[in-house]
Every structure is written in structure tokens, then in C-alpha cells.
N, CA, C and O atoms as CSV, one atom per row, in Angstrom:
chain,resi,resn,atom,element,x,y,z
A,1,MET,N,N,-7.182,-1.971,25.872
A,1,MET,CA,C,-7.622,-2.693,24.759
A,1,MET,C,C,-6.651,-2.550,23.627
A,1,MET,O,O,-6.134,-1.448,23.445
A,2,SER,N,N,-6.346,-3.592,22.826
A,2,SER,CA,C,-5.363,-3.653,21.860
A,2,SER,C,C,-5.986,-3.242,20.600
A,2,SER,O,O,-7.166,-3.495,20.360
A,3,GLU,N,N,-5.243,-2.631,19.812
A,3,GLU,CA,C,-5.738,-2.183,18.410
A,3,GLU,C,C,-5.588,-3.353,17.385
A,3,GLU,O,O,-4.555,-4.022,17.391
A,4,SER,N,N,-6.602,-3.614,16.504
A,4,SER,CA,C,-6.354,-4.615,15.447
A,4,SER,C,C,-5.548,-3.861,14.460
A,4,SER,O,O,-5.427,-2.637,14.495
A,5,SER,N,N,-4.920,-4.752,13.443
A,5,SER,CA,C,-4.205,-4.178,12.462
A,5,SER,C,C,-4.905,-3.436,11.466
A,5,SER,O,O,-4.233,-2.743,10.702
A,6,GLU,N,N,-6.405,-3.475,11.325
A,6,GLU,CA,C,-7.166,-2.763,10.577
A,6,GLU,C,C,-7.086,-1.320,11.044
A,6,GLU,O,O,-6.974,-0.386,10.249
A,7,ASP,N,N,-7.152,-1.160,12.446
A,7,ASP,CA,C,-7.213,0.134,13.220
A,7,ASP,C,C,-5.852,0.779,13.261
A,7,ASP,O,O,-5.760,1.990,13.463
A,8,TYR,N,N,-4.772,0.004,13.076
A,8,TYR,CA,C,-3.394,0.602,13.166
A,8,TYR,C,C,-2.865,1.048,11.774
A,8,TYR,O,O,-2.056,1.972,11.690
A,9,PHE,N,N,-3.266,0.472,10.827
A,9,PHE,CA,C,-2.623,0.641,9.500
A,9,PHE,C,C,-3.628,1.434,8.661
A,9,PHE,O,O,-4.824,1.234,8.873
A,10,VAL,N,N,-3.274,2.267,7.781
A,10,VAL,CA,C,-4.253,3.164,7.012
A,10,VAL,C,C,-3.661,3.075,5.507
A,10,VAL,O,O,-2.479,2.872,5.229
A,11,ILE,N,N,-4.605,3.246,4.696
A,11,ILE,CA,C,-4.139,3.230,3.130
A,11,ILE,C,C,-3.947,4.753,2.814
A,11,ILE,O,O,-4.815,5.564,3.140
A,12,ILE,N,N,-2.843,5.112,2.201
A,12,ILE,CA,C,-2.592,6.496,1.984
A,12,ILE,C,C,-2.666,6.694,0.460
A,12,ILE,O,O,-2.865,7.814,-0.012
A,13,ALA,N,N,-2.506,5.601,-0.306
A,13,ALA,CA,C,-2.502,5.895,-1.806
A,13,ALA,C,C,-2.922,4.596,-2.505
A,13,ALA,O,O,-2.778,3.501,-1.961
A,14,THR,N,N,-3.442,4.750,-3.718
A,14,THR,CA,C,-3.571,3.636,-4.567
A,14,THR,C,C,-3.055,3.917,-5.946
A,14,THR,O,O,-3.120,5.014,-6.501
A,15,TYR,N,N,-2.545,2.841,-6.440
A,15,TYR,CA,C,-1.880,2.970,-7.852
A,15,TYR,C,C,-2.332,1.717,-8.768
A,15,TYR,O,O,-2.734,0.637,-8.335
A,16,ASN,N,N,-2.190,2.066,-10.062
A,16,ASN,CA,C,-2.548,1.188,-11.076
A,16,ASN,C,C,-1.599,-0.002,-11.289
A,16,ASN,O,O,-1.953,-1.170,-11.451
A,17,HIS,N,N,-0.242,0.505,-11.263
A,17,HIS,CA,C,0.833,-0.486,-11.330
A,17,HIS,C,C,1.763,-0.620,-9.998
A,17,HIS,O,O,2.099,0.330,-9.292
A,18,PRO,N,N,2.072,-1.828,-9.817
A,18,PRO,CA,C,3.062,-2.107,-8.612
A,18,PRO,C,C,4.260,-1.383,-8.594
A,18,PRO,O,O,4.710,-1.027,-7.505
A,19,ALA,N,N,4.895,-1.088,-9.724
A,19,ALA,CA,C,6.055,-0.311,-9.711
A,19,ALA,C,C,5.989,1.127,-9.170
A,19,ALA,O,O,6.889,1.665,-8.525
A,20,GLU,N,N,4.794,1.694,-9.515
A,20,GLU,CA,C,4.459,3.035,-8.825
A,20,GLU,C,C,4.346,3.099,-7.334
A,20,GLU,O,O,4.768,4.041,-6.663
A,21,ALA,N,N,3.741,2.019,-6.853
A,21,ALA,CA,C,3.631,1.991,-5.469
A,21,ALA,C,C,4.922,1.614,-4.825
A,21,ALA,O,O,5.149,2.003,-3.680
A,22,HIS,N,N,5.738,0.924,-5.441
A,22,HIS,CA,C,7.132,0.623,-4.802
A,22,HIS,C,C,7.981,1.900,-4.841
A,22,HIS,O,O,8.693,2.175,-3.876
A,23,ILE,N,N,7.932,2.657,-5.880
A,23,ILE,CA,C,8.633,4.006,-5.943
A,23,ILE,C,C,8.345,4.722,-4.584
A,23,ILE,O,O,9.201,5.056,-3.765
A,24,ALA,N,N,6.860,4.916,-4.473
A,24,ALA,CA,C,6.412,5.697,-3.171
A,24,ALA,C,C,6.837,5.087,-1.994
A,24,ALA,O,O,7.210,5.813,-1.072
A,25,LYS,N,N,6.846,3.709,-1.852
A,25,LYS,CA,C,7.283,3.036,-0.735
A,25,LYS,C,C,8.702,3.280,-0.422
A,25,LYS,O,O,9.071,3.445,0.740
A,26,THR,N,N,9.433,3.303,-1.334
A,26,THR,CA,C,11.019,3.584,-1.315
A,26,THR,C,C,11.245,4.898,-0.787
A,26,THR,O,O,12.158,5.086,0.017
A,27,LYS,N,N,10.486,5.831,-1.173
A,27,LYS,CA,C,10.558,7.292,-0.798
A,27,LYS,C,C,10.213,7.346,0.689
A,27,LYS,O,O,11.008,7.843,1.487
A,28,LEU,N,N,9.063,6.853,1.064
A,28,LEU,CA,C,8.652,6.914,2.467
A,28,LEU,C,C,9.764,6.133,3.293
A,28,LEU,O,O,10.112,6.674,4.343
A,29,GLN,N,N,10.327,5.002,2.971
A,29,GLN,CA,C,11.255,4.415,3.751
A,29,GLN,C,C,12.604,5.154,3.884
A,29,GLN,O,O,13.289,5.126,4.907
A,30,SER,N,N,12.923,5.823,2.747
A,30,SER,CA,C,14.120,6.784,2.906
A,30,SER,C,C,13.839,7.970,3.937
A,30,SER,O,O,14.784,8.614,4.393
A,31,GLU,N,N,12.867,8.171,4.199
A,31,GLU,CA,C,12.481,9.176,5.272
A,31,GLU,C,C,12.164,8.630,6.677
A,31,GLU,O,O,11.835,9.356,7.615
A,32,GLY,N,N,12.296,7.223,6.750
A,32,GLY,CA,C,12.155,6.584,8.033
A,32,GLY,C,C,10.801,6.076,8.281
A,32,GLY,O,O,10.501,5.588,9.371
A,33,ILE,N,N,10.000,6.170,7.339
A,33,ILE,CA,C,8.424,5.672,7.532
A,33,ILE,C,C,8.283,4.302,6.944
A,33,ILE,O,O,8.495,4.121,5.745
A,34,GLU,N,N,7.917,3.288,7.783
A,34,GLU,CA,C,7.619,2.023,7.412
A,34,GLU,C,C,6.503,1.901,6.459
A,34,GLU,O,O,5.434,2.341,6.883
A,35,ALA,N,N,6.500,1.384,5.215
A,35,ALA,CA,C,5.374,1.297,4.417
A,35,ALA,C,C,5.227,-0.106,3.859
A,35,ALA,O,O,6.170,-0.894,3.785
A,36,PHE,N,N,3.984,-0.371,3.469
A,36,PHE,CA,C,3.660,-1.797,2.765
A,36,PHE,C,C,2.813,-1.693,1.612
A,36,PHE,O,O,1.899,-0.868,1.615
A,37,VAL,N,N,3.026,-2.474,0.584
A,37,VAL,CA,C,2.390,-2.563,-0.563
A,37,VAL,C,C,1.559,-3.754,-0.589
A,37,VAL,O,O,2.029,-4.879,-0.420
A,38,LEU,N,N,0.114,-3.480,-0.834
A,38,LEU,CA,C,-0.794,-4.629,-0.811
A,38,LEU,C,C,-1.303,-4.889,-2.238
A,38,LEU,O,O,-1.393,-3.965,-3.045
A,39,ASP,N,N,-1.613,-6.065,-2.521
A,39,ASP,CA,C,-2.209,-6.565,-3.716
A,39,ASP,C,C,-1.338,-6.268,-5.014
A,39,ASP,O,O,-1.860,-6.098,-6.116
A,40,GLU,N,N,-0.166,-6.226,-4.825
A,40,GLU,CA,C,0.798,-6.189,-5.945
A,40,GLU,C,C,0.798,-7.387,-6.870
A,40,GLU,O,O,0.855,-7.220,-8.088
A,41,HIS,N,N,0.735,-8.629,-6.307
A,41,HIS,CA,C,0.757,-9.728,-6.907
A,41,HIS,C,C,-0.431,-10.023,-7.816
A,41,HIS,O,O,-0.331,-10.494,-8.949
A,42,MET,N,N,-1.667,-9.668,-7.143
A,42,MET,CA,C,-2.818,-9.753,-7.979
A,42,MET,C,C,-2.825,-8.911,-9.096
A,42,MET,O,O,-3.263,-9.311,-10.175
A,43,ALA,N,N,-2.343,-7.681,-8.927
A,43,ALA,CA,C,-2.333,-6.847,-10.138
A,43,ALA,C,C,-1.259,-7.286,-11.166
A,43,ALA,O,O,-1.371,-7.019,-12.362
A,44,SER,N,N,-0.308,-7.910,-10.694
A,44,SER,CA,C,0.779,-8.349,-11.660
A,44,SER,C,C,0.306,-9.602,-12.468
A,44,SER,O,O,0.634,-9.796,-13.639
A,45,ILE,N,N,-0.468,-10.405,-11.761
A,45,ILE,CA,C,-0.789,-11.663,-12.489
A,45,ILE,C,C,-2.096,-11.395,-13.362
A,45,ILE,O,O,-2.158,-11.921,-14.473
A,46,ASN,N,N,-3.155,-10.588,-12.896
A,46,ASN,CA,C,-4.204,-10.155,-13.579
A,46,ASN,C,C,-4.302,-8.829,-13.660
A,46,ASN,O,O,-5.094,-8.331,-12.860
A,47,TRP,N,N,-3.684,-8.028,-14.453
A,47,TRP,CA,C,-3.681,-6.562,-14.555
A,47,TRP,C,C,-4.967,-5.908,-14.729
A,47,TRP,O,O,-5.221,-4.787,-14.288
A,48,HIS,N,N,-5.838,-6.703,-15.438
A,48,HIS,CA,C,-7.291,-6.241,-15.710
A,48,HIS,C,C,-8.065,-6.212,-14.493
A,48,HIS,O,O,-9.023,-5.440,-14.461
A,49,TYR,N,N,-7.789,-6.974,-13.416
A,49,TYR,CA,C,-8.556,-6.872,-12.270
A,49,TYR,C,C,-8.091,-5.860,-11.213
A,49,TYR,O,O,-8.569,-5.853,-10.078
A,50,THR,N,N,-7.135,-4.998,-11.630
A,50,THR,CA,C,-6.569,-4.062,-10.754
A,50,THR,C,C,-7.666,-3.113,-10.323
A,50,THR,O,O,-7.750,-2.954,-9.105
A,51,LEU,N,N,-8.511,-2.461,-11.071
A,51,LEU,CA,C,-9.540,-1.568,-10.675
A,51,LEU,C,C,-10.579,-2.324,-10.010
A,51,LEU,O,O,-11.270,-1.712,-9.196
A,52,ALA,N,N,-10.810,-3.568,-10.221
A,52,ALA,CA,C,-11.956,-4.338,-9.442
A,52,ALA,C,C,-11.486,-4.494,-7.930
A,52,ALA,O,O,-12.395,-4.499,-7.099
A,53,ILE,N,N,-10.212,-4.619,-7.482
A,53,ILE,CA,C,-9.693,-4.865,-6.327
A,53,ILE,C,C,-9.300,-3.657,-5.635
A,53,ILE,O,O,-8.795,-3.752,-4.517
A,54,GLY,N,N,-9.490,-2.462,-6.215
A,54,GLY,CA,C,-9.228,-1.321,-5.666
A,54,GLY,C,C,-7.767,-0.712,-5.917
A,54,GLY,O,O,-7.304,0.200,-5.232
A,55,GLY,N,N,-7.144,-1.283,-6.906
A,55,GLY,CA,C,-5.823,-0.951,-7.183
A,55,GLY,C,C,-4.673,-1.582,-6.343
A,55,GLY,O,O,-4.973,-2.480,-5.556
A,56,VAL,N,N,-3.443,-1.199,-6.449
A,56,VAL,CA,C,-2.233,-1.567,-5.532
A,56,VAL,C,C,-2.254,-0.571,-4.496
A,56,VAL,O,O,-2.122,0.626,-4.750
A,57,ARG,N,N,-2.431,-1.067,-3.232
A,57,ARG,CA,C,-2.579,-0.035,-2.092
A,57,ARG,C,C,-1.191,0.143,-1.515
A,57,ARG,O,O,-0.398,-0.798,-1.539
A,58,LEU,N,N,-0.840,1.429,-0.948
A,58,LEU,CA,C,0.243,1.769,-0.064
A,58,LEU,C,C,-0.261,2.052,1.461
A,58,LEU,O,O,-1.121,2.891,1.729
A,59,GLN,N,N,0.356,1.283,2.360
A,59,GLN,CA,C,-0.108,1.474,3.660
A,59,GLN,C,C,0.781,1.761,4.571
A,59,GLN,O,O,1.894,1.241,4.502
A,60,VAL,N,N,0.449,2.653,5.607
A,60,VAL,CA,C,1.476,2.980,6.572
A,60,VAL,C,C,0.800,2.911,7.934
A,60,VAL,O,O,-0.415,2.714,7.944
A,61,SER,N,N,1.442,3.047,9.065
A,61,SER,CA,C,0.771,3.057,10.330
A,61,SER,C,C,0.092,4.488,10.528
A,61,SER,O,O,0.452,5.537,9.993
A,62,ARG,N,N,-0.930,4.309,11.382
A,62,ARG,CA,C,-1.887,5.520,11.468
A,62,ARG,C,C,-0.936,6.691,12.127
A,62,ARG,O,O,-1.072,7.854,11.747
A,63,GLU,N,N,-0.088,6.382,13.004
A,63,GLU,CA,C,0.813,7.531,13.531
A,63,GLU,C,C,1.636,8.135,12.557
A,63,GLU,O,O,1.999,9.286,12.802
A,64,ASP,N,N,2.040,7.567,11.421
A,64,ASP,CA,C,2.808,7.954,10.290
A,64,ASP,C,C,2.057,8.733,9.295
A,64,ASP,O,O,2.660,9.542,8.590
A,65,GLU,N,N,0.692,8.543,9.171
A,65,GLU,CA,C,-0.198,9.237,8.138
A,65,GLU,C,C,0.034,10.493,8.170
A,65,GLU,O,O,-0.574,11.253,7.416
């Protein structure tokens, strides 16, 4: 049975600002961990919706968690 992307990736942190998430992503990538930033564009366009959507999320694979 194959895993869905929801089962394979996990959210490890949330941020109020996209720049903060990208700093953390860059640090993870420098250590060889692939990471993804989610909802950064929504937070950039409508910053006041950031809390409503759960913040800017940082995601990695479950095995890297």
C-alpha cells in the first residue's frame, strides 16, 4: 500500500511571516533535509488571514521529522 502525501509529510512548525519560515527552511536544507513552505503566498497577500489559515507552515518528510 502506498502512502498519500498527507501521510508522508508532516508540519514541524508554523510562523506568522513567510520570511521566518524560509529562514528555517534554509537551515534545514543546509543540513540535507528537504523542506517545504506552505501558505506563504496567502500570508503575503492577506497578512491578516495568517492566523485564520493556521500560519505559514513548514513541512518535512515523516522520516526527517
